[in-house]
Every structure is written in C-alpha cells, then in structure tokens.
C-alpha positions as CSV (number, residue, x, y, z in Angstrom):
1,M,51.4,47.2,-86.1
2,D,52.5,50.6,-85.2
3,Q,52.2,53.5,-87.7
4,P,52.5,57.2,-87.6
5,A,49.3,59.0,-87.0
6,V,48.6,62.4,-88.4
7,N,51.6,62.4,-90.9
8,E,50.2,59.4,-92.8
9,P,49.1,60.0,-96.4
10,P,45.4,60.9,-96.7
11,S,44.6,57.5,-98.3
12,R,46.0,55.7,-95.3
13,R,44.1,57.9,-92.9
14,R,40.9,57.3,-94.8
15,A,41.5,53.5,-94.6
16,A,42.1,53.6,-90.9
17,I,39.0,55.7,-90.3
18,A,37.0,53.1,-92.4
19,L,38.4,50.3,-90.2
20,I,37.5,52.0,-86.9
21,Y,34.1,52.9,-88.4
22,V,33.3,49.2,-89.0
23,T,34.4,48.5,-85.4
24,V,31.9,51.0,-84.0
25,V,29.1,49.9,-86.3
26,L,29.4,46.3,-85.1
27,D,29.4,47.5,-81.5
28,M,26.4,49.7,-82.0
29,L,24.5,46.9,-83.7
30,G,25.0,44.8,-80.6
31,F,23.8,47.6,-78.3
32,G,21.0,48.6,-80.6
33,I,19.6,45.1,-80.8
34,V,19.0,44.9,-77.1
35,I,17.5,48.4,-76.6
36,P,13.8,47.4,-77.5
37,V,13.8,44.3,-75.3
38,L,15.9,45.0,-72.2
39,P,13.2,47.1,-70.4
40,H,10.6,44.4,-71.1
41,L,12.9,41.7,-69.9
42,V,13.4,43.7,-66.7
43,E,9.6,44.1,-66.4
44,Q,9.2,40.3,-66.9
45,L,11.7,39.4,-64.2
46,A,10.7,42.2,-61.7
47,G,7.0,42.0,-62.0
48,G,4.7,44.9,-60.8
49,G,3.9,46.7,-64.1
50,I,5.4,49.5,-66.0
51,A,6.0,51.9,-63.1
52,N,7.9,49.3,-61.2
53,A,9.9,48.3,-64.3
54,A,10.8,52.0,-64.8
55,W,12.2,52.1,-61.3
56,W,14.4,49.0,-61.9
57,V,15.5,50.2,-65.3
58,G,16.7,53.4,-63.6
59,V,18.6,51.4,-61.0
60,F,20.2,49.3,-63.8
61,G,21.2,52.4,-65.7
62,T,22.7,54.1,-62.7
63,V,24.8,51.1,-61.6
64,F,26.0,50.5,-65.2
65,A,27.1,54.2,-65.3
66,I,28.9,54.0,-62.0
67,V,30.9,51.0,-63.2
68,Q,31.8,52.8,-66.5
69,F,32.7,55.9,-64.5
70,A,35.3,53.8,-62.7
71,F,36.6,51.8,-65.6
72,S,36.6,54.2,-68.6
73,P,39.6,56.2,-67.4
74,V,41.5,53.0,-66.8
75,Q,40.9,51.9,-70.4
76,G,41.9,55.3,-71.7
77,A,45.1,55.3,-69.8
78,L,45.9,51.7,-70.8
79,S,45.4,52.7,-74.5
80,D,47.8,55.6,-74.0
81,R,50.4,53.2,-72.6
82,F,49.9,50.0,-74.6
83,G,48.1,51.3,-77.7
84,R,44.5,51.4,-78.9
85,R,44.2,48.0,-80.6
86,P,44.7,45.7,-77.6
87,V,42.1,47.7,-75.5
88,I,39.6,47.4,-78.3
89,L,40.2,43.7,-78.6
90,V,39.8,43.0,-74.9
91,S,36.7,45.2,-74.8
92,N,35.0,43.3,-77.6
93,A,35.9,39.9,-76.2
94,G,34.3,41.0,-72.9
95,L,31.2,42.3,-74.6
96,S,30.6,39.0,-76.3
97,L,30.8,37.1,-73.1
98,N,28.6,39.5,-71.2
99,F,25.9,39.6,-73.8
100,A,25.8,35.8,-73.5
101,L,25.5,36.1,-69.8
102,L,22.6,38.5,-70.1
103,A,20.9,36.0,-72.4
104,L,21.2,33.3,-69.8
105,A,20.3,35.2,-66.6
106,P,17.2,33.5,-65.1
107,T,16.6,36.1,-62.3
108,L,16.7,39.9,-62.0
109,W,19.7,39.8,-59.7
110,L,21.8,37.8,-62.2
111,L,20.7,40.1,-64.9
112,F,21.9,42.9,-62.7
113,V,25.4,41.2,-62.2
114,A,25.7,40.7,-66.0
115,R,24.9,44.4,-66.5
116,V,27.7,45.4,-64.1
117,L,30.2,43.2,-66.0
118,L,29.0,44.7,-69.2
119,G,29.8,48.2,-67.9
120,M,33.4,47.1,-67.1
121,T,34.1,45.9,-70.7
122,A,32.1,48.4,-72.8
123,A,35.1,50.5,-73.7
124,S,35.6,50.5,-77.4
125,F,33.8,53.8,-77.9
126,T,36.3,55.6,-75.7
127,T,39.3,54.1,-77.5
128,A,37.7,54.6,-80.9
129,N,37.5,58.4,-80.2
130,A,41.2,58.4,-79.2
131,Y,42.0,56.5,-82.3
132,I,40.4,59.2,-84.5
133,A,42.4,61.9,-82.6
134,D,45.6,59.9,-83.4
135,I,45.1,59.7,-87.1
136,T,43.3,63.0,-88.0
137,P,44.7,66.6,-88.2
138,K,43.0,69.1,-85.9
139,E,41.2,71.0,-88.6
140,K,39.5,67.8,-89.8
141,R,38.5,66.2,-86.5
142,A,35.0,67.6,-86.4
143,A,34.2,66.0,-89.8
144,A,36.0,62.7,-88.7
145,Y,33.9,62.6,-85.5
146,G,30.8,63.2,-87.5
147,I,31.7,60.2,-89.7
148,L,32.3,58.2,-86.5
149,G,29.0,59.5,-85.1
150,S,27.2,58.2,-88.3
151,A,28.4,54.7,-87.2
152,F,26.2,55.1,-84.1
153,G,23.3,56.1,-86.4
154,L,23.9,53.1,-88.8
155,G,23.9,50.8,-85.8
156,F,20.6,52.2,-84.7
157,I,19.1,52.0,-88.2
158,I,19.6,48.2,-88.2
159,G,20.0,47.2,-84.6
160,P,16.7,48.2,-82.9
161,G,14.6,47.0,-85.8
162,V,16.3,43.6,-85.7
163,G,16.0,43.6,-81.9
164,G,12.4,44.4,-82.0
165,L,11.7,41.7,-84.6
166,L,13.7,39.1,-82.7
167,G,12.2,40.1,-79.3
168,H,8.7,39.6,-80.7
169,Y,9.5,35.9,-80.7
170,D,11.8,35.6,-77.8
171,L,13.0,38.4,-75.4
172,R,16.4,36.7,-75.0
173,L,17.2,36.0,-78.6
174,P,18.5,39.6,-79.3
175,F,21.2,39.1,-76.6
176,W,22.5,36.0,-78.3
177,V,22.7,37.9,-81.6
178,A,24.5,40.8,-79.8
179,S,27.0,38.4,-78.4
180,A,27.7,37.0,-81.8
181,L,28.2,40.5,-83.3
182,A,30.7,41.3,-80.5
183,A,32.6,38.1,-81.2
184,C,32.7,39.1,-84.9
185,N,34.1,42.5,-84.0
186,F,36.8,40.9,-81.9
187,L,37.9,38.7,-84.8
188,Y,37.7,41.7,-87.2
189,G,40.0,43.7,-84.9
190,L,42.3,40.8,-84.4
191,F,43.0,40.2,-88.1
192,V,42.3,43.6,-89.7
193,L,42.5,46.6,-87.4
194,P,46.0,48.3,-87.3
195,E,47.5,50.2,-84.3
196,S,47.1,54.0,-84.5
197,L,49.5,55.1,-81.7
198,P,53.2,54.5,-82.4
199,R,55.4,53.4,-79.5
200,E,57.3,56.7,-79.4
201,R,54.0,58.6,-78.8
202,R,52.8,56.4,-75.9
203,T,53.1,57.3,-72.3
204,A,56.2,56.0,-70.6
205,R,54.3,54.1,-67.9
206,F,50.8,53.4,-66.7
207,E,50.0,55.9,-64.0
208,L,47.3,54.9,-61.6
209,H,46.7,58.4,-60.4
210,A,45.7,59.4,-63.9
211,A,43.6,56.2,-64.4
212,H,41.1,56.6,-61.6
213,P,38.0,58.7,-62.4
214,L,38.9,61.7,-60.3
215,G,42.4,61.7,-61.7
216,S,41.2,61.6,-65.2
217,L,38.8,64.5,-64.6
218,A,41.8,66.5,-63.1
219,L,43.1,66.6,-66.7
220,L,40.2,68.7,-67.7
221,R,41.0,71.4,-65.1
222,R,44.3,72.1,-66.7
223,Y,42.6,73.5,-69.8
224,P,39.9,76.2,-69.1
225,L,38.2,75.8,-72.5
226,V,38.2,72.0,-72.1
227,L,36.7,72.3,-68.6
228,G,33.9,74.5,-69.8
229,L,33.1,72.2,-72.7
230,A,33.3,69.3,-70.3
231,I,30.4,70.8,-68.3
232,V,28.4,71.1,-71.6
233,M,29.2,67.5,-72.5
234,F,28.0,66.4,-69.0
235,L,24.6,68.2,-69.6
236,V,24.4,66.7,-73.1
237,Y,25.0,63.2,-71.8
238,L,22.6,63.8,-68.9
239,A,19.8,64.9,-71.3
240,H,20.5,61.9,-73.5
241,Y,19.7,59.4,-70.8
242,V,16.0,60.3,-71.0
243,L,15.9,58.3,-74.3
244,Q,17.8,55.3,-72.9
245,T,15.8,55.2,-69.7
246,T,12.2,56.1,-70.5
247,F,11.6,56.0,-74.2
248,V,10.6,52.3,-74.5
249,L,8.2,52.4,-71.5
250,Y,7.0,56.0,-72.4
251,A,6.1,54.9,-75.9
252,D,4.3,51.9,-74.6
253,Y,2.4,53.8,-72.0
254,R,1.4,56.9,-74.1
255,Y,1.2,55.6,-77.6
256,G,0.7,51.8,-77.2
257,W,3.9,51.0,-79.1
258,G,5.2,47.4,-78.6
259,T,8.7,46.1,-79.2
260,Q,8.3,46.0,-83.0
261,A,7.0,49.6,-83.2
262,V,9.7,50.9,-80.9
263,G,12.3,49.1,-83.0
264,Y,11.0,50.7,-86.2
265,V,11.0,54.2,-84.6
266,L,14.5,53.7,-83.4
267,M,15.5,52.7,-86.9
268,L,14.0,56.0,-88.1
269,V,16.0,57.8,-85.4
270,G,19.2,56.0,-86.5
271,A,18.6,56.8,-90.2
272,C,18.1,60.5,-89.6
273,D,21.0,60.6,-87.2
274,G,23.3,58.7,-89.6
275,F,22.5,61.1,-92.4
276,A,23.1,64.1,-90.2
277,Q,26.4,62.8,-88.9
278,A,27.8,61.4,-92.2
279,V,26.7,64.1,-94.5
280,L,25.7,67.3,-92.7
281,T,28.6,67.5,-90.2
282,R,31.2,67.2,-93.0
283,R,29.5,69.9,-95.1
284,L,28.4,72.3,-92.4
285,A,31.5,72.3,-90.2
286,P,33.7,74.1,-92.8
287,R,30.9,76.5,-93.6
288,L,29.5,77.4,-90.3
289,G,32.5,76.7,-88.1
290,E,32.6,74.3,-85.1
291,R,31.2,76.9,-82.7
292,R,28.1,77.8,-84.7
293,L,27.4,74.1,-85.5
294,M,27.7,73.2,-81.9
295,L,25.2,75.9,-80.7
296,G,22.8,75.3,-83.5
297,G,22.7,71.6,-82.9
298,M,22.0,72.1,-79.2
299,L,19.1,74.4,-79.9
300,C,17.7,71.8,-82.2
301,G,17.9,69.3,-79.3
302,V,15.9,71.6,-77.1
303,G,13.2,71.7,-79.7
304,A,13.3,68.0,-80.2
305,F,12.7,67.2,-76.5
306,L,9.9,69.7,-76.2
307,V,8.1,68.2,-79.2
308,M,8.5,64.7,-77.9
309,G,7.5,65.5,-74.4
310,L,4.4,67.5,-75.3
311,A,3.3,65.3,-78.3
312,G,-0.3,64.0,-77.7
313,S,0.0,61.4,-80.5
314,G,2.7,59.2,-82.0
315,A,2.6,61.1,-85.2
316,V,3.4,64.4,-83.5
317,F,6.2,62.6,-81.5
318,L,7.8,61.6,-84.8
319,L,8.1,65.2,-85.8
320,G,10.8,65.5,-83.2
321,V,13.0,62.8,-84.8
322,P,14.6,65.1,-87.5
323,L,15.3,67.7,-84.8
324,M,16.9,65.0,-82.7
325,A,19.2,64.1,-85.6
326,L,20.2,67.8,-85.9
327,W,21.0,67.8,-82.2
328,G,23.6,65.1,-83.0
329,L,25.5,67.7,-85.0
330,S,26.6,69.5,-81.8
331,Q,28.7,66.6,-80.3
332,P,31.4,66.3,-83.0
333,P,32.4,70.0,-82.7
334,I,32.5,69.8,-78.9
335,Q,34.8,66.8,-79.0
336,S,36.9,68.4,-81.8
337,L,37.4,71.7,-79.8
338,M,38.4,69.7,-76.8
339,T,41.0,67.6,-78.6
340,H,42.6,70.8,-80.1
341,Q,43.8,71.8,-76.6
342,V,45.3,68.5,-75.4
343,D,48.7,67.0,-76.1
344,P,48.7,63.9,-78.5
345,S,50.1,61.7,-75.7
346,E,47.1,62.5,-73.5
347,Q,44.3,61.9,-76.1
348,G,43.4,58.6,-74.6
349,R,43.1,60.0,-71.1
350,L,41.0,62.9,-72.5
351,Q,38.6,60.4,-74.2
352,G,38.6,58.4,-70.9
353,A,37.7,61.6,-69.0
354,I,34.9,62.3,-71.5
355,S,33.6,58.8,-71.1
356,S,33.8,59.3,-67.4
357,L,31.6,62.4,-67.8
358,A,29.1,60.3,-69.7
359,S,29.2,57.6,-67.0
360,F,29.0,60.3,-64.2
361,A,25.9,61.7,-66.0
362,G,24.6,58.1,-66.1
363,I,24.9,57.8,-62.3
364,F,22.2,60.4,-62.0
365,G,20.4,60.4,-65.4
366,P,18.7,57.0,-65.5
367,F,17.4,57.2,-61.9
368,L,16.4,60.9,-62.3
369,F,14.4,60.4,-65.5
370,A,12.9,57.1,-64.5
371,Q,11.7,58.6,-61.3
372,V,10.3,61.7,-63.1
373,F,8.5,59.4,-65.6
374,S,7.2,57.1,-62.9
375,F,5.9,60.0,-60.8
376,S,4.4,61.8,-63.8
377,I,2.1,58.8,-64.6
378,S,1.3,57.9,-61.0
379,D,-2.0,58.6,-59.3
380,A,-0.2,60.9,-56.8
381,S,1.1,63.2,-59.5
382,P,-0.6,66.7,-59.4
383,L,0.3,67.1,-63.1
384,H,-0.4,64.2,-65.4
385,L,2.2,64.8,-68.0
386,P,3.9,61.6,-69.2
387,G,6.4,63.6,-71.2
388,L,7.7,65.5,-68.2
389,A,11.1,63.8,-68.3
390,F,11.6,65.0,-71.9
391,V,10.7,68.5,-70.9
392,L,13.3,68.3,-68.2
393,A,15.9,67.1,-70.8
394,A,15.1,70.2,-72.9
395,V,15.8,72.5,-69.9
396,L,19.2,70.8,-69.3
397,L,20.2,71.3,-73.0
398,A,19.1,74.9,-72.9
399,V,21.4,75.5,-69.9
400,G,24.2,73.7,-71.8
401,A,23.8,75.9,-74.8
402,V,24.1,79.1,-72.7
403,I,27.3,77.7,-71.1
404,A,28.8,76.6,-74.5
405,R,28.1,80.0,-76.0
406,R,29.9,81.7,-73.2
407,V,33.0,79.5,-72.8
408,T,33.7,79.4,-76.6
409,R,33.3,83.1,-77.4
410,H,37.1,83.5,-77.8
411,A,37.9,80.1,-79.1
412,H,39.9,79.9,-82.4
413,D,37.8,77.8,-84.8
414,L,40.1,75.6,-86.9
415,A,37.3,74.2,-88.9
416,R,36.3,77.6,-90.4
417,P,36.9,78.2,-94.1
418,A,40.4,79.6,-94.9
419,E,38.8,82.4,-96.9
420,S,36.8,83.7,-93.9
421,I,39.8,83.6,-91.6
422,R,42.0,85.3,-94.2
423,A,39.4,88.0,-94.8
424,E,39.3,88.8,-91.0
425,V,43.1,88.9,-90.8
426,T,43.3,91.2,-93.8
427,A,40.7,93.5,-92.3
428,E,42.7,93.7,-89.0
429,L,45.9,94.4,-90.8
430,S,44.3,97.0,-93.0
431,S,43.5,99.1,-90.0
432,V,47.3,99.5,-89.4
433,A,48.3,99.5,-93.0
434,P,49.4,103.1,-93.0
435,L,52.1,102.2,-90.6
436,Q,53.1,99.0,-92.3
437,G,52.6,99.5,-96.0
438,P,50.2,97.7,-98.3
439,V,48.8,94.3,-97.1
440,N,49.0,91.3,-99.3
441,P,46.1,89.0,-98.4
442,T,47.8,86.0,-100.1
443,E,50.8,86.1,-97.9
444,P,51.0,83.3,-95.3
445,S,49.8,84.3,-91.9
446,E,50.2,82.6,-88.5
447,H,46.4,82.8,-88.3
448,S,45.8,80.9,-91.5
449,P,45.0,77.2,-91.2
C-alpha cells in the first residue's frame, strides 16, 4: 500500500523502520551464515592450498562486484519508478533461489555462475536505504541509518556463528539455511512490509540513461558535496573488502582458526558493531554532529586495521574488534549528509549510485587484497607480513578521512543540537546588534532546525 513518507506520525515511522529492520536482519543472517564456509568451499573445489584459494576468492569477489555495479542502479531506478516494496520482494525471491544453487554447485565453475546470479539479485540493501530516506526527516537520518546499520551487526552476531557450526558438519549446509532465510524474508515482505514511496512521489517513467552504472554516478556530479563524500564512501568500501576477502584465510594461516573459531570471532564483531550502530550512533550524532562522528569513526577504522594487520597473536587481533565497531559509526553520517542534498524523487537513484560505488570498489578490492595477502605469505615475498593487506586498508581509510574533513568543512550539520546552533546564530547576530537592536535568542531563525 502507498503511504506518505516523512509526514507520517512518529509512531507510523517507527513501525516502518522496524519492518525494514527485520528485512535487513534476515538478509544479513543469510549472508553471514555463508561467510565462514565460502572460502573453504572454494578451496575444496579449486585445490592447491590456501594461496590458490585466496586467488580464486579474489576473482569471485571481483566478478560479484562487477555484476552488482551493473545491476544496483537498475534496481534503484526501478524502485523510484515502481516503489520500494516490489524490488525488495523480487530481490529476496532471487536470493533464495541463488543460495540453493550455490548449495548444489558440484564444480568451481558452477559455483562461479551461481555467484554471478547472486550478484544480480542482491539488491535489498540498496532499496532499504532508499526506504529509510523516504520515511525519515533529514535531521534524524543519521540515527535511522545507525539503527539500520545495527541490523547488519545483528545478522553478523548470529549468522557467522551458526554458519561456522553448520559448516563444521557440512560445508554446503549453511547455503541451504541461507536459502530458507531468504524465502522467509520474501514471505515477510509479501504479507507485512508496506510501501514507503507514494505514487505521486515516484518518477514519471523508468529512464534507462539513469539506470546504467555510469548514468547513476552522473547524479553524484550534480552535487559537489555528494561527489566528495562519494569518493570517501568508495575508499571506505574498498578498505572493507579486506575483511570479506582475506579474513577467513588470514585467520587460518596466521592464528590457526578454523570455521568455528572464525564464526565466533565474527559473532563478536557483529555484537560490537550492533551495539555501536544501535546505541552509540543515536546518542553521539546529536551531541557531536554528523561531521565529527564521521571523522572520528574513520580514524578508529585506521587504528583497527593497523592493530589487526600487525597483531602477532589472536588475542592481540581481538583488540582491534572494538575499534572496528567504532569505525562503523562513520558510515551513517556519510549517507545522511548525502541524502540531505538530493531531491526525494531521486533517493532511490542516489542509493543505487552508492551501491554502485560499493560494487565498483568490489571490482578492485577483492582481487587487490587477495593478491596482496597471497604475495605477503609467498616464498617470493621480501617482507613476510601476513597482515600487509590490513595495513593497506588502514592507509586507504586515512586518505578518506583527509578528504572527508576537507569536503565537509562548510557543510551545514542538521544533526547538531539545536542549542549549539542557536548559540552560534546568537553570537553572529550579537556582532551586529548595535545596528539592529537587542537580539532575542528564542526567536525563530532560518538557521534553526
């Protein structure tokens, strides 16, 4: 059903956020379950040891990202034209079928084909972000994206632990469970999830030039602040691929962690990330403002990757997990600041463009980090540093933090407390008070939220 978005009563908005939260949790459970076992399944089908498996995992990740790069803008444009709900439903139906195909694949090449098809249908994250922009006022979007981000954390609390446990008995069993979860998500969306984008706010027609990847990225060029933050998002996504590509094999090689141990560590990562996203973002965004929260989170990410890459033992590696969770605080403010600049009818295309950035980073990230890891543990490496890929990720985030600081230095921060904004306005007006008469700080101002 169609419904107004931002103008709904707060109780209706909270209910809609809860519904989309459940949708993302179920999706992340499905993806989280297969994380501890997919590299080992690739290793089993490819043969040749960990170094060869790392190469193939990099190839799989790169191709998956290329497919998502091509299809995410299409799904974003379709959601702008036909609504968010049907895109989420089709996505989850496709995920269920593709996880089942992954479970059945008897050879590496069929596993590869299934991974390509999975990339075509994995779209609900893009549409979920557009859904949040539909139903949330600008000044509350950072907190809303933080709540949505905690869904990713919750999925990682349960998913990898379950996947590691199931994979201990059968490497293919987690894929069947993921398929069942995606099917449940489809049914949930079919019977429960409402539409967030009313017909009068949809685009008049589906425009192919805006739906292809380069067309969607052209949207970013129209807004200078959005373009600068898009570069930052690209570096954030690129750095994140070090975890998806090398963590399982790195932990096995350096610390001797099997599927169960990796699953439990990922559960810890998810628990810390879920707490940071659900609790800290909501509390810190109004106090620090979106810009400070973004920059502080990125610096924590730099520290996390350095600790993980240089840790000589598993215990020291775990010290980077809380810092990794604090890194997650940077992403909701980035997305929130970007949505402030874009028209409501283009939110789906914006989220599609952001997803394209993630996919574009995925074209290079998996192969880059897999090759760096493979080289760092090979006999030909002049420097035997298995964590070199993590150190590279820290450098990328440091560059992103510098760019973010520069492009947002004049940004108006809607998430800042009303009192601090009013105090600054009062101070500015006081400087010209002799010409205007006394200033009343309680009078409405166009700068007040």
